[in-house]
C-alpha positions in Angstrom: 89.5 106.3 65.1 88.8 109.2 67.4 90.9 108.7 70.6 90.3 110.0 74.0 93.4 111.6 75.6 93.9 108.3 77.8 93.8 106.3 74.5 96.3 108.6 72.9 98.6 108.3 76.0 98.2 104.6 75.9 99.2 104.5 72.1 102.2 106.7 72.7 103.7 105.1 75.8 102.7 101.2 75.3 101.8 100.6 71.5 102.0 96.7 72.2 99.1 96.9 74.7 97.4 99.7 73.1 97.0 97.5 70.0 95.9 94.6 72.0 93.1 96.9 73.9 91.5 97.7 70.5 90.0 94.2 70.6 88.1 94.9 73.7 84.5 95.7 73.6 83.8 99.2 73.0 82.4 99.8 76.5 85.4 98.5 78.2 88.0 100.1 76.0 88.6 103.4 78.2 89.2 101.1 81.3 91.8 99.2 79.4 93.3 102.4 78.0 93.5 103.9 81.7 95.1 100.4 83.0 97.8 100.9 80.3 98.3 104.3 81.5 98.7 103.6 85.1 100.9 100.6 84.4 103.2 102.8 82.3 103.4 105.3 85.3 104.3 102.4 87.7 106.8 100.8 85.4 108.7 104.1 85.0 108.7 104.8 88.9 112.2 103.5 89.3 113.4 104.4 85.8 112.5 107.9 86.4 113.7 108.0 90.1 117.1 109.1 91.2 117.2 106.5 94.1 115.1 103.6 95.4 113.6 105.8 98.1 112.3 107.9 95.4 110.8 105.3 93.4 109.1 104.1 96.5 107.5 107.5 97.1 106.3 107.5 93.5 104.5 104.0 94.0 102.8 105.2 97.2 101.6 108.3 95.3 99.9 106.0 92.9 98.5 103.8 95.7 97.2 106.9 97.4 95.7 108.1 94.3 93.8 104.9 93.7 92.6 104.8 97.4 91.2 108.3 97.1 89.4 107.3 93.9 88.0 104.3 95.7 86.8 106.7 98.3 85.1 109.1 95.8 87.4 111.8 96.5 88.3 114.3 93.8 91.1 113.0 91.5 94.7 114.3 91.7 95.9 116.8 89.3 97.6 114.4 86.7 96.8 113.4 83.2 96.5 109.8 84.1 95.1 110.0 87.6 91.9 111.9 86.5 90.9 109.4 83.9 91.9 106.5 86.2 89.7 107.8 89.1 86.8 108.2 86.5 87.1 104.7 85.6 87.2 103.5 89.0 84.3 105.5 90.0 82.2 103.7 87.3 83.4 100.3 88.4 85.4 99.6 85.3 88.6 98.7 87.3 89.2 96.9 90.4 91.1 99.0 92.9 92.6 96.1 94.8 94.2 94.9 91.6 95.6 98.3 90.7 97.0 98.4 94.2 98.6 95.0 93.7 100.3 96.3 90.6 101.9 99.1 92.4 102.9 96.7 95.2 104.7 94.3 92.7 106.7 97.1 91.4 108.6 97.5 94.7 110.8 94.6 94.0 112.4 96.8 91.2 113.1 99.6 93.7 114.7 97.6 96.2 118.5 97.6 96.5 120.3 94.3 95.3 117.9 93.2 92.6 115.9 90.2 92.2 117.7 87.6 94.4 116.1 84.4 93.1 114.4 82.9 90.2 111.4 82.4 92.4 111.2 86.1 93.1 111.8 86.9 89.6 108.7 84.8 88.5 106.8 86.3 91.5 107.6 89.7 89.8 106.8 88.8 86.6 103.4 87.4 87.6 102.7 90.5 89.7 103.8 93.1 87.0 103.0 92.2 83.5 100.9 89.3 84.7 99.1 91.3 87.1 98.2 93.7 84.1 96.7 90.9 82.0 94.7 89.5 85.1 93.5 93.2 85.8 92.5 93.6 82.2 90.8 90.4 82.2 88.6 91.1 85.3 87.8 94.5 83.6 86.5 92.4 80.7 84.5 90.1 83.0 87.0 87.4 83.6 86.3 84.8 86.4 89.1 84.5 89.1 90.2 81.2 87.4 90.3 82.9 84.0 92.2 85.8 85.4 94.8 83.4 86.6 95.4 81.9 83.3 95.7 85.4 82.0 98.3 86.2 84.7 100.5 83.5 83.4 100.0 84.5 79.7 101.0 88.0 80.8 103.9 86.9 82.7 105.4 85.5 79.5 105.0 88.9 78.0 107.0 90.4 80.8 109.6 87.7 80.5 110.1 88.6 76.9 110.2 92.4 77.9 113.0 91.7 80.2 115.0 89.7 77.8 114.5 92.2 74.9 115.4 95.1 77.1 118.8 93.7 78.8 120.8 96.3 76.9 118.4 99.2 77.5 118.2 98.5 81.2 122.1 98.1 81.4 122.1 101.6 80.1 119.9 102.8 82.9 122.4 101.0 85.2 119.7 98.2 86.0 119.6 94.6 85.5 116.3 92.8 86.2 117.7 89.0 85.9 117.6 86.9 88.9 120.9 86.9 90.6 121.1 83.2 91.4 120.6 82.4 87.6 123.3 85.0 86.8 125.6 83.3 89.3 125.1 79.9 87.7 126.1 81.3 84.4 129.2 82.8 86.0 127.8 86.4 85.8 126.7 89.0 88.0 124.5 92.1 87.6 127.6 94.4 87.4 129.1 92.1 84.4 125.7 92.3 82.6 125.5 96.1 82.9 129.1 96.4 81.8 128.7 94.1 78.8 124.9 93.3 78.0 125.9 91.8 74.5 128.6 89.6 76.0 128.4 85.9 74.8 127.6 84.7 78.3 124.7 87.0 78.6 123.3 86.3 75.0 123.5 82.6 76.0 121.7 83.0 79.3 119.1 85.1 77.4 118.7 82.3 74.7 118.1 79.7 77.5 115.7 81.7 79.5 113.7 82.5 76.3 113.5 78.9 75.5 112.2 77.9 78.9 109.6 80.8 78.7 108.7 79.5 75.3 108.2 76.0 76.4 106.2 77.4 79.5 104.0 79.4 77.1 103.4 76.5 74.7 101.9 74.3 77.7 99.8 77.1 79.1 96.0 77.0 78.9 94.7 79.4 76.2 91.0 78.3 75.7 89.6 81.6 77.0 86.3 83.1 76.1 86.4 85.4 73.1 85.5 88.4 75.3 88.7 88.2 77.0 91.2 88.3 74.0 92.3 91.8 74.4 93.8 90.8 77.9 95.3 87.7 76.2 96.7 89.2 73.1 100.2 90.1 74.6 100.9 86.5 74.6 101.0 86.6 70.8 103.9 89.0 70.9 105.6 87.1 73.7 105.6 83.9 71.6 107.2 85.7 68.6 109.8 87.4 70.8 110.8 84.4 72.8 110.9 82.2 69.8 113.4 84.6 68.1 115.5 84.9 71.2 115.5 81.2 71.8 117.0 80.9 68.4 119.7 83.2 69.5 118.5 85.9 67.2 118.1 89.7 68.1 114.9 91.7 68.2 114.3 95.0 66.2 114.0 98.1 68.2 110.4 98.5 67.3 107.7 96.3 66.1 107.5 95.3 62.5 104.5 94.5 60.2 104.7 90.8 61.1 104.2 91.3 64.8 101.2 93.7 64.3 99.7 91.4 61.9 100.0 88.4 64.2 98.1 90.4 67.1 95.3 91.4 64.5 94.7 87.9 63.1 94.7 86.6 66.6 92.3 89.4 67.7 89.9 88.8 64.8 90.0 85.1 65.6 89.4 85.6 69.3 91.9 83.2 70.5 95.8 83.4 71.1 
């Protein structure tokens, strides 16, 4: 397959969603690639910043870039901003949905972390869930279908948080809700100091089981044309099931994960 620079960027930085995007109709694929690329830039705003204020500035830079594209102004000089502006100009992505993605990332940049499970769920629905909803709208989803996709995407976000507890700890971050940590006799500092401690592993198992149960009860009877936006839920289900059993996850994706996405994509349902 001959990939555009945006497609190559998506494959390099987010191989999970890139694989899912291959099941989008050809005419919508570049829009999904641009959405993957933007999401990567937003997700790394806090990771790449030296402090919360710097992260907020990065997020505002992207909001401004989206607003300028909406207004038809020349794109900013950036490998993602240019293609993103072109997709927005063509009507391939909704600027309001992109602004909402940036807004949702502010919770990661704030001092003190996510205080409650309610805030944690809202963050998952706004970030990973927001990506799936925006991808769905790019593929023609109704408002109701986009909200279904938001829930499926949030499950993928939860799996990502639980999978990456050790990686986040290495960055000096903990994205688990503070009230849930407290009920487990933990705090963010304890998780960052010992991410593989038995108490952390047990909390991860519990949260994975809850996420898996919620995913099992979610509506998934979506039109075939929206499958690319729903496919991250296939990986979420596999990851959450492993974690709920108390197992660990490999660093990268195995053949089984990729095959599961491909089979679901070919069937047109998750």
